[in-house]
TITIPA-711447 format. One record per residue (C-alpha): residue number from 1; x negated, y negated, z negated; residue in one letter. Coordinates in steps of 0.2 Angstrom, whole numbers, plus 5000, padded with zeros to 4 digits. Example, Ala and Ser with C-alpha at 12.3 -4.5 7.8 and 13.67 -1.06 7.14 Angstrom:
% TITIPA-711447
seq | X | Y | Z | type
1 | 4938 | 5022 | 4961 | A
2 | 4932 | 5005 | 4964 | S
% end
This chain:
% TITIPA-711447
seq | X | Y | Z | type
1 | 5000 | 5000 | 5000 | X
2 | 4994 | 4983 | 5004 | X
3 | 4994 | 4969 | 4992 | X
4 | 5004 | 4955 | 5000 | X
5 | 5005 | 4938 | 4993 | X
6 | 5021 | 4928 | 4995 | X
7 | 5040 | 4927 | 4991 | X
8 | 5054 | 4938 | 4996 | X
9 | 5069 | 4933 | 5005 | X
10 | 5080 | 4934 | 4990 | X
11 | 5068 | 4923 | 4979 | X
12 | 5068 | 4910 | 4993 | X
13 | 5087 | 4911 | 4995 | X
14 | 5090 | 4908 | 4976 | X
15 | 5078 | 4894 | 4975 | X
16 | 5086 | 4885 | 4990 | X
17 | 5103 | 4888 | 4982 | X
18 | 5097 | 4880 | 4965 | X
19 | 5090 | 4865 | 4975 | X
20 | 5106 | 4863 | 4984 | X
21 | 5116 | 4862 | 4968 | X
22 | 5105 | 4850 | 4960 | X
23 | 5105 | 4838 | 4976 | X
24 | 5124 | 4839 | 4976 | X
25 | 5125 | 4834 | 4957 | X
26 | 5113 | 4820 | 4960 | X
27 | 5123 | 4814 | 4975 | X
28 | 5139 | 4814 | 4965 | X
29 | 5130 | 4803 | 4951 | X
30 | 5124 | 4791 | 4964 | X
31 | 5141 | 4790 | 4973 | X
32 | 5150 | 4786 | 4956 | X
33 | 5137 | 4773 | 4951 | X
34 | 5139 | 4764 | 4968 | X
35 | 5158 | 4764 | 4967 | X
36 | 5157 | 4757 | 4949 | X
37 | 5145 | 4743 | 4955 | X
38 | 5157 | 4739 | 4970 | X
39 | 5171 | 4738 | 4958 | X
40 | 5162 | 4726 | 4947 | X
41 | 5157 | 4715 | 4962 | X
42 | 5175 | 4714 | 4968 | X
43 | 5181 | 4709 | 4950 | X
44 | 5168 | 4695 | 4950 | X
45 | 5173 | 4689 | 4967 | X
46 | 5191 | 4689 | 4962 | X
47 | 5187 | 4679 | 4946 | X
48 | 5177 | 4666 | 4956 | X
49 | 5191 | 4664 | 4968 | X
50 | 5203 | 4661 | 4954 | X
51 | 5192 | 4648 | 4946 | X
52 | 5190 | 4639 | 4962 | X
53 | 5209 | 4639 | 4966 | X
54 | 5212 | 4632 | 4948 | X
55 | 5199 | 4619 | 4951 | X
56 | 5207 | 4614 | 4967 | X
57 | 5224 | 4612 | 4959 | X
58 | 5217 | 4602 | 4945 | X
59 | 5208 | 4589 | 4956 | X
60 | 5221 | 4576 | 4960 | X
61 | 5213 | 4570 | 4976 | X
62 | 5212 | 4587 | 4983 | X
63 | 5230 | 4592 | 4977 | X
64 | 5237 | 4576 | 4984 | X
65 | 5229 | 4578 | 5001 | X
66 | 5234 | 4596 | 5003 | X
67 | 5250 | 4598 | 4994 | X
68 | 5259 | 4581 | 4995 | X
69 | 5278 | 4583 | 4998 | X
70 | 5278 | 4602 | 4996 | X
71 | 5290 | 4612 | 4985 | X
72 | 5284 | 4626 | 4974 | X
73 | 5295 | 4639 | 4966 | X
74 | 5289 | 4647 | 4950 | X
75 | 5284 | 4644 | 4933 | X
76 | 5270 | 4631 | 4930 | X
77 | 5260 | 4637 | 4915 | X
78 | 5248 | 4622 | 4914 | X
79 | 5261 | 4608 | 4915 | X
80 | 5251 | 4601 | 4930 | X
81 | 5260 | 4586 | 4939 | X
82 | 5255 | 4591 | 4957 | X
83 | 5254 | 4572 | 4961 | X
84 | 5270 | 4570 | 4971 | X
85 | 5274 | 4588 | 4974 | X
86 | 5290 | 4595 | 4968 | X
87 | 5289 | 4610 | 4957 | X
88 | 5306 | 4620 | 4955 | X
89 | 5308 | 4631 | 4941 | X
% end
């Protein structure tokens, strides 16, 4: 009998299966972290847009220029005058 160095087909198959499982687990972890990062970015963008909109409505010159004579339906929480706009409750 010859002394042959190397691995058998079964050993190689098992090691490749283990590596495949580890790669899939790591891929799932990265996918989850990227999804969470995107969610945080979208929330920050929404908050920034909300703040910009509130600043626009609270600037008399901008409000008067863009909304003069318009009628709004709804509930005004801040009690803002809207400078010539009608706010219908």
